[in-house]
All heavy atoms as TSV, in Angstrom:
chain	resi	resn	atom	element	x	y	z
A	1	MET	N	N	26.116	110.891	150.288
A	1	MET	CA	C	26.334	111.459	148.965
A	1	MET	C	C	25.955	110.371	147.956
A	1	MET	O	O	26.364	109.223	148.033
A	1	MET	CB	C	27.775	111.863	148.825
A	1	MET	CG	C	28.063	112.586	147.571
A	1	MET	SD	S	29.768	113.186	147.630
A	1	MET	CE	C	29.583	114.583	146.635
A	2	GLU	N	N	25.165	110.795	146.940
A	2	GLU	CA	C	24.720	109.864	145.889
A	2	GLU	C	C	25.657	109.913	144.710
A	2	GLU	O	O	26.144	110.953	144.296
A	2	GLU	CB	C	23.348	110.213	145.456
A	2	GLU	CG	C	22.391	109.092	145.464
A	2	GLU	CD	C	20.988	109.528	145.089
A	2	GLU	OE1	O	20.295	109.963	145.991
A	2	GLU	OE2	O	20.667	109.462	143.888
A	3	ARG	N	N	25.918	108.726	144.165
A	3	ARG	CA	C	26.757	108.645	142.973
A	3	ARG	C	C	25.973	108.973	141.720
A	3	ARG	O	O	24.836	108.587	141.537
A	3	ARG	CB	C	27.290	107.167	142.857
A	3	ARG	CG	C	28.195	106.995	141.718
A	3	ARG	CD	C	28.763	105.609	141.779
A	3	ARG	NE	N	29.421	105.361	140.474
A	3	ARG	CZ	C	29.785	104.176	140.066
A	3	ARG	NH1	N	29.563	103.122	140.825
A	3	ARG	NH2	N	30.378	104.015	138.948
A	4	ARG	N	N	26.596	109.821	140.881
A	4	ARG	CA	C	25.934	110.223	139.628
A	4	ARG	C	C	26.047	109.116	138.573
A	4	ARG	O	O	27.136	108.595	138.298
A	4	ARG	CB	C	26.604	111.458	139.106
A	4	ARG	CG	C	25.772	112.186	138.080
A	4	ARG	CD	C	26.426	113.475	137.669
A	4	ARG	NE	N	26.561	113.429	136.256
A	4	ARG	CZ	C	27.413	114.109	135.542
A	4	ARG	NH1	N	28.296	114.866	136.162
A	4	ARG	NH2	N	27.423	114.007	134.255
A	5	ARG	N	N	24.922	108.705	138.062
A	5	ARG	CA	C	24.899	107.635	137.056
A	5	ARG	C	C	24.705	108.194	135.640
A	5	ARG	O	O	23.953	109.154	135.467
A	5	ARG	CB	C	23.765	106.686	137.335
A	5	ARG	CG	C	23.816	106.097	138.748
A	5	ARG	CD	C	24.487	104.807	138.760
A	5	ARG	NE	N	24.545	104.307	140.134
A	5	ARG	CZ	C	25.177	103.258	140.477
A	5	ARG	NH1	N	25.838	102.612	139.579
A	5	ARG	NH2	N	25.183	102.848	141.721
A	6	VAL	N	N	25.354	107.636	134.723
A	6	VAL	CA	C	25.316	108.033	133.299
A	6	VAL	C	C	24.976	106.847	132.450
A	6	VAL	O	O	25.617	105.820	132.527
A	6	VAL	CB	C	26.555	108.682	132.820
A	6	VAL	CG1	C	26.482	109.022	131.351
A	6	VAL	CG2	C	26.944	109.910	133.664
A	7	LYS	N	N	23.926	106.962	131.639
A	7	LYS	CA	C	23.587	105.921	130.699
A	7	LYS	C	C	24.234	106.304	129.358
A	7	LYS	O	O	23.885	107.321	128.786
A	7	LYS	CB	C	22.085	105.833	130.497
A	7	LYS	CG	C	21.368	105.150	131.639
A	7	LYS	CD	C	21.484	103.689	131.534
A	7	LYS	CE	C	20.577	103.058	132.576
A	7	LYS	NZ	N	20.637	101.623	132.542
A	8	HIS	N	N	25.162	105.491	128.904
A	8	HIS	CA	C	25.838	105.738	127.640
A	8	HIS	C	C	25.076	105.132	126.483
A	8	HIS	O	O	24.494	104.070	126.607
A	8	HIS	CB	C	27.251	105.196	127.692
A	8	HIS	CG	C	28.155	105.863	128.646
A	8	HIS	ND1	N	28.690	107.108	128.411
A	8	HIS	CD2	C	28.582	105.494	129.877
A	8	HIS	CE1	C	29.406	107.463	129.462
A	8	HIS	NE2	N	29.390	106.513	130.333
A	9	GLN	N	N	25.097	105.861	125.369
A	9	GLN	CA	C	24.430	105.402	124.185
A	9	GLN	C	C	25.260	104.329	123.439
A	9	GLN	O	O	24.742	103.519	122.710
A	9	GLN	CB	C	24.134	106.561	123.230
A	9	GLN	CG	C	23.219	107.587	123.876
A	9	GLN	CD	C	21.836	107.067	124.178
A	9	GLN	OE1	O	21.314	106.242	123.430
A	9	GLN	NE2	N	21.291	107.510	125.298
A	10	THR	N	N	26.616	104.400	123.624
A	10	THR	CA	C	27.496	103.441	122.941
A	10	THR	C	C	28.243	102.632	123.981
A	10	THR	O	O	28.376	103.034	125.139
A	10	THR	CB	C	28.484	104.211	122.053
A	10	THR	OG1	O	29.237	105.126	122.823
A	10	THR	CG2	C	27.800	104.940	120.941
A	11	SER	N	N	28.808	101.522	123.566
A	11	SER	CA	C	29.559	100.654	124.495
A	11	SER	C	C	30.897	101.287	124.828
A	11	SER	O	O	31.383	102.211	124.151
A	11	SER	CB	C	29.764	99.281	123.893
A	11	SER	OG	O	30.695	99.367	122.801
A	12	PHE	N	N	31.528	100.800	125.886
A	12	PHE	CA	C	32.845	101.272	126.295
A	12	PHE	C	C	33.857	101.080	125.162
A	12	PHE	O	O	34.660	101.956	124.907
A	12	PHE	CB	C	33.235	100.487	127.550
A	12	PHE	CG	C	34.553	100.865	128.089
A	12	PHE	CD1	C	34.796	102.147	128.530
A	12	PHE	CD2	C	35.656	99.927	128.194
A	12	PHE	CE1	C	36.061	102.520	129.078
A	12	PHE	CE2	C	36.850	100.289	128.685
A	12	PHE	CZ	C	37.051	101.610	129.154
A	13	GLU	N	N	33.783	99.909	124.540
A	13	GLU	CA	C	34.741	99.620	123.418
A	13	GLU	C	C	34.583	100.592	122.253
A	13	GLU	O	O	35.555	101.035	121.692
A	13	GLU	CB	C	34.530	98.190	122.914
A	13	GLU	CG	C	34.903	97.099	123.917
A	13	GLU	CD	C	33.811	96.798	124.925
A	13	GLU	OE1	O	32.699	97.275	124.778
A	13	GLU	OE2	O	34.136	96.070	125.875
A	14	GLU	N	N	33.296	100.893	121.915
A	14	GLU	CA	C	33.061	101.819	120.847
A	14	GLU	C	C	33.576	103.227	121.151
A	14	GLU	O	O	34.172	103.932	120.320
A	14	GLU	CB	C	31.558	101.901	120.514
A	14	GLU	CG	C	31.038	100.639	119.874
A	14	GLU	CD	C	29.493	100.630	119.756
A	14	GLU	OE1	O	28.871	101.414	120.464
A	14	GLU	OE2	O	29.018	99.850	118.979
A	15	ARG	N	N	33.399	103.649	122.444
A	15	ARG	CA	C	33.896	104.952	122.850
A	15	ARG	C	C	35.389	105.007	122.817
A	15	ARG	O	O	35.991	105.997	122.383
A	15	ARG	CB	C	33.368	105.315	124.236
A	15	ARG	CG	C	31.878	105.540	124.279
A	15	ARG	CD	C	31.379	106.201	125.536
A	15	ARG	NE	N	31.852	105.580	126.754
A	15	ARG	CZ	C	31.205	104.587	127.390
A	15	ARG	NH1	N	30.113	104.058	126.887
A	15	ARG	NH2	N	31.719	104.084	128.521
A	16	LEU	N	N	36.075	103.946	123.250
A	16	LEU	CA	C	37.548	103.897	123.183
A	16	LEU	C	C	38.048	103.964	121.763
A	16	LEU	O	O	38.982	104.707	121.443
A	16	LEU	CB	C	38.075	102.635	123.859
A	16	LEU	CG	C	38.108	102.604	125.404
A	16	LEU	CD1	C	38.494	101.235	125.869
A	16	LEU	CD2	C	39.027	103.664	125.894
A	17	ALA	N	N	37.408	103.159	120.871
A	17	ALA	CA	C	37.833	103.140	119.471
A	17	ALA	C	C	37.637	104.503	118.842
A	17	ALA	O	O	38.478	104.990	118.072
A	17	ALA	CB	C	37.104	102.067	118.720
A	18	SER	N	N	36.549	105.139	119.144
A	18	SER	CA	C	36.236	106.475	118.627
A	18	SER	C	C	37.289	107.494	119.090
A	18	SER	O	O	37.742	108.331	118.296
A	18	SER	CB	C	34.850	106.899	119.031
A	18	SER	OG	O	34.579	108.197	118.641
A	19	GLN	N	N	37.624	107.421	120.390
A	19	GLN	CA	C	38.579	108.353	120.884
A	19	GLN	C	C	39.957	108.129	120.254
A	19	GLN	O	O	40.625	109.100	119.903
A	19	GLN	CB	C	38.739	108.178	122.416
A	19	GLN	CG	C	39.747	109.140	123.032
A	19	GLN	CD	C	39.894	108.982	124.525
A	19	GLN	OE1	O	39.328	108.088	125.163
A	19	GLN	NE2	N	40.568	109.934	125.146
A	20	ALA	N	N	40.380	106.893	120.068
A	20	ALA	CA	C	41.670	106.624	119.445
A	20	ALA	C	C	41.673	107.124	118.009
A	20	ALA	O	O	42.648	107.774	117.539
A	20	ALA	CB	C	41.973	105.154	119.434
A	21	ARG	N	N	40.596	106.955	117.288
A	21	ARG	CA	C	40.443	107.415	115.887
A	21	ARG	C	C	40.522	108.972	115.862
A	21	ARG	O	O	41.241	109.565	115.045
A	21	ARG	CB	C	39.130	106.920	115.312
A	21	ARG	CG	C	39.050	106.929	113.830
A	21	ARG	CD	C	37.798	106.208	113.273
A	21	ARG	NE	N	36.635	106.112	114.199
A	21	ARG	CZ	C	36.281	105.012	114.826
A	21	ARG	NH1	N	36.974	103.911	114.730
A	21	ARG	NH2	N	35.200	105.021	115.628
A	22	ARG	N	N	39.801	109.610	116.815
A	22	ARG	CA	C	39.809	111.067	116.863
A	22	ARG	C	C	41.227	111.645	117.156
A	22	ARG	O	O	41.656	112.617	116.539
A	22	ARG	CB	C	38.798	111.543	117.935
A	22	ARG	CG	C	38.715	113.060	118.057
A	22	ARG	CD	C	37.783	113.437	119.184
A	22	ARG	NE	N	38.192	112.875	120.506
A	22	ARG	CZ	C	39.199	113.417	121.262
A	22	ARG	NH1	N	39.894	114.445	120.838
A	22	ARG	NH2	N	39.468	112.856	122.382
A	23	LEU	N	N	41.917	110.994	118.089
A	23	LEU	CA	C	43.268	111.431	118.415
A	23	LEU	C	C	44.221	111.286	117.245
A	23	LEU	O	O	45.030	112.176	116.966
A	23	LEU	CB	C	43.802	110.638	119.667
A	23	LEU	CG	C	43.140	110.942	121.006
A	23	LEU	CD1	C	43.496	109.911	122.004
A	23	LEU	CD2	C	43.515	112.307	121.470
A	24	ARG	N	N	44.078	110.181	116.523
A	24	ARG	CA	C	44.945	109.976	115.324
A	24	ARG	C	C	44.616	111.035	114.234
A	24	ARG	O	O	45.522	111.581	113.600
A	24	ARG	CB	C	44.757	108.590	114.792
A	24	ARG	CG	C	45.561	107.590	115.519
A	24	ARG	CD	C	45.699	106.298	114.744
A	24	ARG	NE	N	46.440	105.372	115.591
A	24	ARG	CZ	C	45.963	104.647	116.541
A	24	ARG	NH1	N	44.632	104.715	116.829
A	24	ARG	NH2	N	46.682	103.843	117.269
A	25	ASP	N	N	43.345	111.322	114.060
A	25	ASP	CA	C	42.934	112.335	113.048
A	25	ASP	C	C	43.505	113.671	113.416
A	25	ASP	O	O	44.031	114.426	112.550
A	25	ASP	CB	C	41.421	112.437	112.952
A	25	ASP	CG	C	40.837	111.167	112.273
A	25	ASP	OD1	O	41.578	110.440	111.616
A	25	ASP	OD2	O	39.606	110.960	112.406
A	26	GLU	N	N	43.430	114.056	114.703
A	26	GLU	CA	C	43.958	115.334	115.163
A	26	GLU	C	C	45.480	115.376	114.931
A	26	GLU	O	O	46.023	116.373	114.518
A	26	GLU	CB	C	43.665	115.578	116.628
A	26	GLU	CG	C	42.242	115.967	116.922
A	26	GLU	CD	C	42.009	116.178	118.421
A	26	GLU	OE1	O	42.916	116.704	119.087
A	26	GLU	OE2	O	40.910	115.858	118.863
A	27	ALA	N	N	46.153	114.234	115.257
A	27	ALA	CA	C	47.639	114.189	115.139
A	27	ALA	C	C	47.996	114.326	113.695
A	27	ALA	O	O	49.037	114.942	113.366
A	27	ALA	CB	C	48.138	112.883	115.697
A	28	ASN	N	N	47.250	113.755	112.787
A	28	ASN	CA	C	47.581	113.796	111.285
A	28	ASN	C	C	47.476	115.228	110.778
A	28	ASN	O	O	48.058	115.516	109.714
A	28	ASN	CB	C	46.762	112.842	110.535
A	28	ASN	CG	C	47.170	111.391	110.777
A	28	ASN	OD1	O	48.276	111.146	111.116
A	28	ASN	ND2	N	46.199	110.523	110.605
A	29	LYS	N	N	46.720	116.082	111.421
A	29	LYS	CA	C	46.558	117.472	110.954
A	29	LYS	C	C	47.686	118.353	111.420
A	29	LYS	O	O	47.829	119.496	110.929
A	29	LYS	CB	C	45.201	118.009	111.467
A	29	LYS	CG	C	44.001	117.317	110.854
A	29	LYS	CD	C	42.724	117.878	111.479
A	29	LYS	CE	C	41.531	117.054	110.960
A	29	LYS	NZ	N	40.315	117.456	111.663
A	30	LEU	N	N	48.471	117.871	112.380
A	30	LEU	CA	C	49.543	118.689	112.973
A	30	LEU	C	C	50.867	118.410	112.299
A	30	LEU	O	O	51.120	117.299	111.838
A	30	LEU	CB	C	49.677	118.433	114.443
A	30	LEU	CG	C	48.477	118.811	115.339
A	30	LEU	CD1	C	48.732	118.297	116.769
A	30	LEU	CD2	C	48.268	120.285	115.310
A	31	PRO	N	N	51.748	119.419	112.291
A	31	PRO	CA	C	53.122	119.130	111.775
A	31	PRO	C	C	53.887	118.304	112.792
A	31	PRO	O	O	53.506	118.285	113.989
A	31	PRO	CB	C	53.708	120.586	111.663
A	31	PRO	CG	C	52.969	121.370	112.629
A	31	PRO	CD	C	51.588	120.788	112.713
A	32	PRO	N	N	54.955	117.629	112.370
A	32	PRO	CA	C	55.762	116.858	113.321
A	32	PRO	C	C	56.216	117.714	114.463
A	32	PRO	O	O	56.582	118.867	114.298
A	32	PRO	CB	C	56.953	116.382	112.422
A	32	PRO	CG	C	56.452	116.405	111.042
A	32	PRO	CD	C	55.469	117.535	111.000
A	33	GLY	N	N	56.153	117.126	115.623
A	33	GLY	CA	C	56.555	117.879	116.814
A	33	GLY	C	C	56.011	117.226	118.098
A	33	GLY	O	O	55.409	116.155	118.070
A	34	GLY	N	N	56.188	117.939	119.180
A	34	GLY	CA	C	55.829	117.356	120.516
A	34	GLY	C	C	54.369	117.152	120.667
A	34	GLY	O	O	53.910	116.151	121.183
A	35	GLU	N	N	53.511	118.157	120.231
A	35	GLU	CA	C	52.062	118.022	120.401
A	35	GLU	C	C	51.530	116.848	119.581
A	35	GLU	O	O	50.733	116.061	120.079
A	35	GLU	CB	C	51.391	119.308	119.963
A	35	GLU	CG	C	49.921	119.318	120.268
A	35	GLU	CD	C	49.266	120.656	119.892
A	35	GLU	OE1	O	49.952	121.607	119.525
A	35	GLU	OE2	O	48.032	120.721	119.972
A	36	ARG	N	N	52.042	116.618	118.365
A	36	ARG	CA	C	51.633	115.540	117.548
A	36	ARG	C	C	52.006	114.201	118.157
A	36	ARG	O	O	51.239	113.259	118.227
A	36	ARG	CB	C	52.231	115.639	116.168
A	36	ARG	CG	C	51.830	114.499	115.260
A	36	ARG	CD	C	52.420	114.635	113.896
A	36	ARG	NE	N	52.078	113.477	113.103
A	36	ARG	CZ	C	52.255	113.379	111.831
A	36	ARG	NH1	N	52.824	114.328	111.177
A	36	ARG	NH2	N	51.842	112.305	111.205
A	37	ASP	N	N	53.274	114.143	118.702
A	37	ASP	CA	C	53.778	112.927	119.350
A	37	ASP	C	C	52.887	112.562	120.532
A	37	ASP	O	O	52.609	111.412	120.813
A	37	ASP	CB	C	55.238	113.079	119.752
A	37	ASP	CG	C	56.128	113.156	118.598
A	37	ASP	OD1	O	55.762	112.794	117.481
A	37	ASP	OD2	O	57.321	113.600	118.763
A	38	ASP	N	N	52.459	113.583	121.315
A	38	ASP	CA	C	51.606	113.374	122.480
A	38	ASP	C	C	50.277	112.764	122.080
A	38	ASP	O	O	49.780	111.822	122.741
A	38	ASP	CB	C	51.392	114.625	123.265
A	38	ASP	CG	C	52.673	115.092	123.985
A	38	ASP	OD1	O	53.559	114.270	124.189
A	38	ASP	OD2	O	52.679	116.274	124.374
A	39	LEU	N	N	49.695	113.266	120.991
A	39	LEU	CA	C	48.380	112.744	120.534
A	39	LEU	C	C	48.569	111.326	120.054
A	39	LEU	O	O	47.666	110.499	120.325
A	39	LEU	CB	C	47.815	113.634	119.456
A	39	LEU	CG	C	47.310	115.018	119.846
A	39	LEU	CD1	C	46.931	115.848	118.643
A	39	LEU	CD2	C	46.146	114.893	120.794
A	40	ILE	N	N	49.642	111.046	119.338
A	40	ILE	CA	C	49.838	109.671	118.868
A	40	ILE	C	C	50.022	108.737	120.028
A	40	ILE	O	O	49.517	107.603	120.047
A	40	ILE	CB	C	51.047	109.605	117.889
A	40	ILE	CG1	C	50.639	110.361	116.572
A	40	ILE	CG2	C	51.440	108.200	117.584
A	40	ILE	CD1	C	51.768	110.542	115.616
A	41	ARG	N	N	50.772	109.156	121.062
A	41	ARG	CA	C	51.033	108.336	122.243
A	41	ARG	C	C	49.686	108.095	122.968
A	41	ARG	O	O	49.428	106.944	123.366
A	41	ARG	CB	C	51.995	109.056	123.187
A	41	ARG	CG	C	52.272	108.260	124.466
A	41	ARG	CD	C	53.304	108.960	125.393
A	41	ARG	NE	N	53.108	110.360	125.568
A	41	ARG	CZ	C	52.236	110.929	126.370
A	41	ARG	NH1	N	51.436	110.170	127.139
A	41	ARG	NH2	N	52.096	112.241	126.475
A	42	ARG	N	N	48.874	109.101	123.069
A	42	ARG	CA	C	47.517	108.924	123.751
A	42	ARG	C	C	46.648	107.931	122.940
A	42	ARG	O	O	45.922	107.166	123.513
A	42	ARG	CB	C	46.860	110.234	123.920
A	42	ARG	CG	C	47.494	111.054	125.058
A	42	ARG	CD	C	46.858	112.437	125.199
A	42	ARG	NE	N	45.400	112.408	125.299
A	42	ARG	CZ	C	44.667	113.489	125.045
A	42	ARG	NH1	N	45.204	114.619	124.669
A	42	ARG	NH2	N	43.346	113.399	125.152
A	43	ALA	N	N	46.737	108.035	121.607
A	43	ALA	CA	C	45.984	107.116	120.775
A	43	ALA	C	C	46.451	105.653	121.000
A	43	ALA	O	O	45.628	104.759	121.083
A	43	ALA	CB	C	46.080	107.492	119.304
A	44	ARG	N	N	47.742	105.470	121.074
A	44	ARG	CA	C	48.311	104.087	121.333
A	44	ARG	C	C	47.917	103.608	122.728
A	44	ARG	O	O	47.573	102.410	122.871
A	44	ARG	CB	C	49.837	104.145	121.166
A	44	ARG	CG	C	50.320	104.047	119.775
A	44	ARG	CD	C	51.784	103.627	119.682
A	44	ARG	NE	N	52.655	104.222	120.674
A	44	ARG	CZ	C	53.436	105.312	120.491
A	44	ARG	NH1	N	53.449	105.882	119.307
A	44	ARG	NH2	N	54.142	105.750	121.474
A	45	GLN	N	N	47.914	104.497	123.688
A	45	GLN	CA	C	47.479	104.090	125.036
A	45	GLN	C	C	46.014	103.730	125.041
A	45	GLN	O	O	45.654	102.727	125.659
A	45	GLN	CB	C	47.713	105.242	126.044
A	45	GLN	CG	C	49.158	105.481	126.360
A	45	GLN	CD	C	49.367	106.718	127.236
A	45	GLN	OE1	O	48.494	107.581	127.314
A	45	GLN	NE2	N	50.516	106.808	127.852
A	46	THR	N	N	45.202	104.430	124.290
A	46	THR	CA	C	43.774	104.073	124.200
A	46	THR	C	C	43.591	102.717	123.529
A	46	THR	O	O	42.761	101.900	123.967
A	46	THR	CB	C	43.011	105.178	123.423
A	46	THR	OG1	O	43.259	106.394	124.056
A	46	THR	CG2	C	41.573	104.936	123.401
A	47	ASP	N	N	44.387	102.440	122.494
A	47	ASP	CA	C	44.326	101.127	121.849
A	47	ASP	C	C	44.754	100.024	122.857
A	47	ASP	O	O	44.119	98.949	122.868
A	47	ASP	CB	C	45.227	101.086	120.631
A	47	ASP	CG	C	44.656	101.793	119.447
A	47	ASP	OD1	O	43.435	101.928	119.343
A	47	ASP	OD2	O	45.441	102.249	118.577
A	48	THR	N	N	45.725	100.303	123.643
A	48	THR	CA	C	46.148	99.303	124.663
A	48	THR	C	C	45.073	99.054	125.691
A	48	THR	O	O	44.817	97.886	126.031
A	48	THR	CB	C	47.423	99.805	125.397
A	48	THR	OG1	O	48.443	100.046	124.419
A	48	THR	CG2	C	47.906	98.837	126.412
A	49	VAL	N	N	44.366	100.086	126.091
A	49	VAL	CA	C	43.250	99.898	127.055
A	49	VAL	C	C	42.134	99.078	126.371
A	49	VAL	O	O	41.569	98.180	127.016
A	49	VAL	CB	C	42.701	101.260	127.498
A	49	VAL	CG1	C	41.420	101.131	128.262
A	49	VAL	CG2	C	43.721	102.030	128.312
A	50	LEU	N	N	41.897	99.347	125.091
A	50	LEU	CA	C	40.876	98.607	124.378
A	50	LEU	C	C	41.245	97.122	124.350
A	50	LEU	O	O	40.379	96.256	124.600
A	50	LEU	CB	C	40.727	99.125	122.992
A	50	LEU	CG	C	39.659	98.480	122.066
A	50	LEU	CD1	C	38.280	98.612	122.720
A	50	LEU	CD2	C	39.692	99.167	120.732
A	51	HIS	N	N	42.478	96.749	124.046
A	51	HIS	CA	C	42.921	95.389	123.982
A	51	HIS	C	C	42.920	94.702	125.342
A	51	HIS	O	O	42.527	93.544	125.482
A	51	HIS	CB	C	44.322	95.281	123.373
A	51	HIS	CG	C	44.371	95.644	121.913
A	51	HIS	ND1	N	43.581	94.961	120.934
A	51	HIS	CD2	C	44.980	96.574	121.247
A	51	HIS	CE1	C	43.798	95.473	119.743
A	51	HIS	NE2	N	44.682	96.443	119.886
A	52	LEU	N	N	43.303	95.439	126.354
A	52	LEU	CA	C	43.257	94.901	127.737
A	52	LEU	C	C	41.842	94.601	128.147
A	52	LEU	O	O	41.549	93.571	128.739
A	52	LEU	CB	C	43.908	95.892	128.749
A	52	LEU	CG	C	45.395	95.925	128.739
A	52	LEU	CD1	C	45.894	97.037	129.662
A	52	LEU	CD2	C	45.988	94.616	129.224
A	53	ASN	N	N	40.919	95.514	127.822
A	53	ASN	CA	C	39.498	95.296	128.154
A	53	ASN	C	C	38.961	94.088	127.410
A	53	ASN	O	O	38.226	93.285	127.996
A	53	ASN	CB	C	38.701	96.552	127.841
A	53	ASN	CG	C	37.266	96.435	128.300
A	53	ASN	OD1	O	37.063	96.302	129.483
A	53	ASN	ND2	N	36.334	96.448	127.346
A	54	GLU	N	N	39.337	93.928	126.148
A	54	GLU	CA	C	38.916	92.753	125.436
A	54	GLU	C	C	39.449	91.507	126.050
A	54	GLU	O	O	38.705	90.494	126.170
A	54	GLU	CB	C	39.368	92.840	123.975
A	54	GLU	CG	C	38.636	93.820	123.107
A	54	GLU	CD	C	39.245	93.998	121.751
A	54	GLU	OE1	O	40.221	93.321	121.418
A	54	GLU	OE2	O	38.698	94.845	121.009
A	55	TRP	N	N	40.669	91.477	126.513
A	55	TRP	CA	C	41.242	90.327	127.120
A	55	TRP	C	C	40.625	90.031	128.440
A	55	TRP	O	O	40.269	88.869	128.764
A	55	TRP	CB	C	42.784	90.567	127.324
A	55	TRP	CG	C	43.438	89.449	128.034
A	55	TRP	CD1	C	43.693	88.190	127.584
A	55	TRP	CD2	C	43.965	89.514	129.370
A	55	TRP	NE1	N	44.329	87.471	128.505
A	55	TRP	CE2	C	44.528	88.248	129.621
A	55	TRP	CE3	C	44.041	90.520	130.319
A	55	TRP	CZ2	C	45.154	87.982	130.864
A	55	TRP	CZ3	C	44.666	90.222	131.502
A	55	TRP	CH2	C	45.182	88.956	131.767
A	56	LEU	N	N	40.362	91.063	129.288
A	56	LEU	CA	C	39.772	90.890	130.580
A	56	LEU	C	C	38.355	90.386	130.489
A	56	LEU	O	O	37.860	89.679	131.412
A	56	LEU	CB	C	39.819	92.177	131.393
A	56	LEU	CG	C	41.223	92.545	131.852
A	56	LEU	CD1	C	41.192	93.948	132.495
A	56	LEU	CD2	C	41.754	91.528	132.855
A	57	THR	N	N	37.636	90.773	129.449
A	57	THR	CA	C	36.210	90.382	129.377
A	57	THR	C	C	36.009	89.154	128.496
A	57	THR	O	O	34.886	88.729	128.275
A	57	THR	CB	C	35.376	91.556	128.792
A	57	THR	OG1	O	35.895	91.954	127.537
A	57	THR	CG2	C	35.362	92.752	129.749
A	58	SER	N	N	37.132	88.558	127.987
A	58	SER	CA	C	36.985	87.375	127.192
A	58	SER	C	C	36.489	86.171	128.013
A	58	SER	O	O	36.876	86.084	129.187
A	58	SER	CB	C	38.292	87.048	126.503
A	58	SER	OG	O	39.268	86.648	127.413
A	59	PRO	N	N	35.757	85.276	127.418
A	59	PRO	CA	C	35.221	84.156	128.143
A	59	PRO	C	C	36.273	83.152	128.497
A	59	PRO	O	O	36.106	82.381	129.505
A	59	PRO	CB	C	34.160	83.513	127.209
A	59	PRO	CG	C	34.566	84.029	125.843
A	59	PRO	CD	C	35.256	85.323	126.041
A	60	GLY	N	N	37.438	83.142	127.854
A	60	GLY	CA	C	38.453	82.178	128.062
A	60	GLY	C	C	39.383	82.563	129.222
A	60	GLY	O	O	40.260	81.813	129.583
A	61	LEU	N	N	39.208	83.774	129.785
A	61	LEU	CA	C	40.063	84.178	130.869
A	61	LEU	C	C	39.785	83.425	132.175
A	61	LEU	O	O	38.658	83.347	132.610
A	61	LEU	CB	C	39.847	85.690	131.116
A	61	LEU	CG	C	40.785	86.346	132.161
A	61	LEU	CD1	C	42.191	86.302	131.645
A	61	LEU	CD2	C	40.312	87.777	132.412
A	62	ALA	N	N	40.845	82.819	132.660
A	62	ALA	CA	C	40.667	82.024	133.894
A	62	ALA	C	C	41.342	82.707	135.062
A	62	ALA	O	O	42.263	83.485	134.911
A	62	ALA	CB	C	41.338	80.654	133.678
A	63	ALA	N	N	40.803	82.459	136.238
A	63	ALA	CA	C	41.449	83.005	137.446
A	63	ALA	C	C	42.789	82.392	137.718
A	63	ALA	O	O	43.025	81.261	137.383
A	63	ALA	CB	C	40.496	82.747	138.679
A	64	PRO	N	N	43.739	83.196	138.276
A	64	PRO	CA	C	45.035	82.650	138.492
A	64	PRO	C	C	44.986	81.524	139.587
A	64	PRO	O	O	44.142	81.558	140.475
A	64	PRO	CB	C	45.827	83.843	139.094
A	64	PRO	CG	C	44.904	84.990	139.162
A	64	PRO	CD	C	43.603	84.588	138.611
A	65	LYS	N	N	45.884	80.507	139.427
A	65	LYS	CA	C	45.847	79.360	140.371
A	65	LYS	C	C	47.064	79.458	141.277
A	65	LYS	O	O	48.066	79.971	141.047
A	65	LYS	CB	C	45.869	78.098	139.622
A	65	LYS	CG	C	44.621	77.895	138.782
A	65	LYS	CD	C	44.618	76.590	138.051
A	65	LYS	CE	C	43.391	76.451	137.203
A	65	LYS	NZ	N	43.280	75.295	136.476
């Protein structure tokens, strides 16, 4: 079985930032409640993934000793 390859037009970081922005925009259009809280939580999780990726790909990251 062959793996399907996708060439993205934007970087992983740009896609994550765009998704977080889109989730926040959607949440701001909703009244306070569970659905809005879920969208805000997903946006925060996306921001966390973005920061973790920046940390993992940073040149100063050293292997554990």
